[in-house]
C-alpha positions as a Python dict, from the first residue, in 0.01 Angstrom:
ca = {
    (1, 'M'): (0, 0, 0),
    (2, 'M'): (132, 343, -90),
    (3, 'S'): (118, 634, 150),
    (4, 'K'): (-55, 961, 73),
    (5, 'K'): (282, 1138, 27),
    (6, 'T'): (391, 876, -226),
    (7, 'C'): (72, 924, -431),
    (8, 'V'): (119, 1301, -425),
    (9, 'G'): (483, 1263, -537),
    (10, 'I'): (392, 1025, -819),
    (11, 'S'): (111, 1256, -933),
    (12, 'A'): (342, 1560, -930),
    (13, 'G'): (605, 1367, -1130),
    (14, 'I'): (347, 1259, -1388),
    (15, 'V'): (218, 1617, -1427),
    (16, 'I'): (572, 1758, -1466),
    (17, 'S'): (665, 1491, -1721),
    (18, 'A'): (341, 1548, -1915),
    (19, 'I'): (409, 1924, -1934),
    (20, 'G'): (762, 1852, -2063),
    (21, 'I'): (636, 1605, -2325),
    (22, 'F'): (366, 1847, -2443),
    (23, 'A'): (615, 2134, -2473),
    (24, 'L'): (863, 1909, -2658),
    (25, 'I'): (600, 1806, -2913),
    (26, 'Q'): (495, 2169, -2963),
    (27, 'S'): (853, 2284, -3028),
    (28, 'L'): (932, 2026, -3298),
    (29, 'G'): (933, 2129, -3664),
    (30, 'I'): (900, 2472, -3820),
    (31, 'Q'): (781, 2750, -3590),
    (32, 'N'): (611, 3078, -3687),
    (33, 'I'): (779, 3375, -3523),
    (34, 'L'): (546, 3675, -3506),
    (35, 'V'): (698, 4020, -3461),
    (36, 'D'): (500, 4328, -3361),
    (37, 'E'): (732, 4587, -3214),
    (38, 'R'): (777, 4964, -3188),
    (39, 'L'): (1118, 5133, -3183),
    (40, 'E'): (1169, 5477, -3033),
    (41, 'V'): (1399, 5735, -3194),
    (42, 'G'): (1756, 5602, -3214),
    (43, 'E'): (1670, 5247, -3099),
    (44, 'F'): (1801, 4934, -3268),
    (45, 'A'): (1638, 4593, -3319),
    (46, 'S'): (1799, 4271, -3436),
    (47, 'Y'): (1637, 3941, -3532),
    (48, 'Q'): (1826, 3620, -3598),
    (49, 'F'): (1676, 3281, -3682),
    (50, 'N'): (1747, 2961, -3874),
    (51, 'A'): (1504, 2899, -4157),
    (52, 'P'): (1454, 2600, -4388),
    (53, 'K'): (1465, 2621, -4765),
    (54, 'H'): (1144, 2752, -4931),
    (55, 'S'): (1010, 2913, -4612),
    (56, 'R'): (822, 3242, -4654),
    (57, 'E'): (928, 3553, -4464),
    (58, 'I'): (733, 3881, -4437),
    (59, 'L'): (856, 4211, -4291),
    (60, 'N'): (667, 4547, -4285),
    (61, 'M'): (794, 4872, -4133),
    (62, 'T'): (634, 5215, -4105),
    (63, 'G'): (791, 5529, -3961),
    (64, 'D'): (972, 5852, -4041),
    (65, 'A'): (1312, 5708, -4146),
    (66, 'F'): (1501, 5387, -4073),
    (67, 'H'): (1799, 5181, -4184),
    (68, 'V'): (1738, 4814, -4269),
    (69, 'K'): (1995, 4541, -4316),
    (70, 'V'): (1872, 4195, -4421),
    (71, 'Q'): (2109, 3901, -4475),
    (72, 'T'): (1984, 3563, -4591),
    (73, 'P'): (2194, 3255, -4668),
    (74, 'G'): (2347, 3197, -5008),
    (75, 'L'): (2237, 3420, -5296),
    (76, 'G'): (1911, 3517, -5125),
    (77, 'L'): (1788, 3861, -5029),
    (78, 'Q'): (2066, 4102, -4925),
    (79, 'I'): (1958, 4455, -4827),
    (80, 'D'): (2158, 4734, -4662),
    (81, 'D'): (1975, 5062, -4725),
    (82, 'D'): (1787, 5358, -4574),
    (83, 'F'): (1409, 5390, -4614),
    (84, 'K'): (1146, 5655, -4541),
    (85, 'K'): (778, 5628, -4446),
    (86, 'E'): (695, 5265, -4529),
    (87, 'V'): (858, 4956, -4671),
    (88, 'S'): (746, 4594, -4710),
    (89, 'F'): (954, 4287, -4786),
    (90, 'E'): (835, 3939, -4871),
    (91, 'W'): (1079, 3669, -4971),
    (92, 'F'): (1138, 3297, -4984),
    (93, 'I'): (1453, 3137, -4844),
    (94, 'L'): (1670, 2981, -5117),
    (95, 'E'): (1901, 2782, -4885),
    (96, 'D'): (1877, 2646, -4532),
    (97, 'G'): (2064, 2870, -4293),
    (98, 'Q'): (2073, 3165, -4061),
    (99, 'N'): (1887, 3486, -4142),
    (100, 'R'): (1978, 3816, -3982),
    (101, 'I'): (1769, 4135, -3981),
    (102, 'E'): (1889, 4462, -3827),
    (103, 'I'): (1673, 4773, -3804),
    (104, 'Q'): (1789, 5115, -3679),
    (105, 'N'): (1542, 5400, -3623),
    (106, 'T'): (1709, 5707, -3779),
    (107, 'G'): (1399, 5928, -3797),
    (108, 'N'): (1220, 6168, -3564),
    (109, 'S'): (933, 5939, -3466),
    (110, 'E'): (886, 5580, -3356),
    (111, 'I'): (870, 5306, -3617),
    (112, 'H'): (635, 5010, -3617),
    (113, 'I'): (775, 4671, -3719),
    (114, 'E'): (549, 4380, -3811),
    (115, 'G'): (663, 4050, -3949),
    (116, 'T'): (616, 3677, -3975),
    (117, 'F'): (920, 3452, -3994),
    (118, 'E'): (926, 3075, -4036),
    (119, 'G'): (1217, 2909, -3864),
    (120, 'F'): (1343, 2613, -3668),
    (121, 'S'): (1317, 2618, -3291),
    (122, 'D'): (1630, 2665, -3085),
    (123, 'P'): (1809, 2334, -3007),
    (124, 'L'): (1864, 2458, -2652),
    (125, 'L'): (1487, 2452, -2599),
    (126, 'L'): (1479, 2082, -2690),
    (127, 'T'): (1740, 2016, -2422),
    (128, 'F'): (1537, 2217, -2170),
    (129, 'H'): (1221, 2015, -2243),
    (130, 'G'): (1419, 1693, -2203),
    (131, 'L'): (1542, 1808, -1861),
    (132, 'V'): (1184, 1881, -1750),
    (133, 'I'): (1078, 1529, -1853),
    (134, 'I'): (1374, 1374, -1668),
    (135, 'T'): (1295, 1581, -1357),
    (136, 'G'): (941, 1441, -1353),
    (137, 'M'): (1076, 1086, -1382),
    (138, 'V'): (1323, 1144, -1097),
    (139, 'I'): (1040, 1273, -875),
    (140, 'I'): (836, 960, -957),
    (141, 'G'): (1135, 735, -881),
    (142, 'L'): (1213, 903, -552),
    (143, 'S'): (848, 889, -444),
    (144, 'V'): (825, 517, -519),
    (145, 'G'): (1166, 448, -364),
    (146, 'F'): (1080, 610, -34),
    (147, 'S'): (755, 418, -3),
    (148, 'A'): (916, 75, -39),
    (149, 'R'): (910, -139, 274),
    (150, 'K'): (1233, -146, 466),
    (151, 'H'): (1335, -505, 527),
    (152, 'R'): (1498, -600, 853),
    (153, 'G'): (1817, -794, 810),
    (154, 'F'): (1876, -1058, 549),
}
């Protein structure tokens, strides 16, 4: 027969492991990264993500004046220019790899940045989800181990 503390420990371990498994499943595959940000005068924003081949990227900016630098892998989109009022970019990735976007507000008013990027999730997150799952299993093991009967002698 298990004690009440053992049942609570096993239940907590199962819940923690289930949360880790759910988060791991959600983070697999291509993720949509939504950007909706405002930059004050003189501020700088940088976005960096790994994207698979043929993924679609969208970036819209409105404001007084701003400098945009976009670097995509291979012979893809390469932009390093100043813009005024409004600019929109939409492109497809030609090679797997890292994309880098830098935006500097050079105008006299705030700029509004909106975008949708498709990219792979960070491998460090996969490790984190694995650690959460292992933590739940350790809690289950400790709970069961402490409830075992202690034998006297041999």
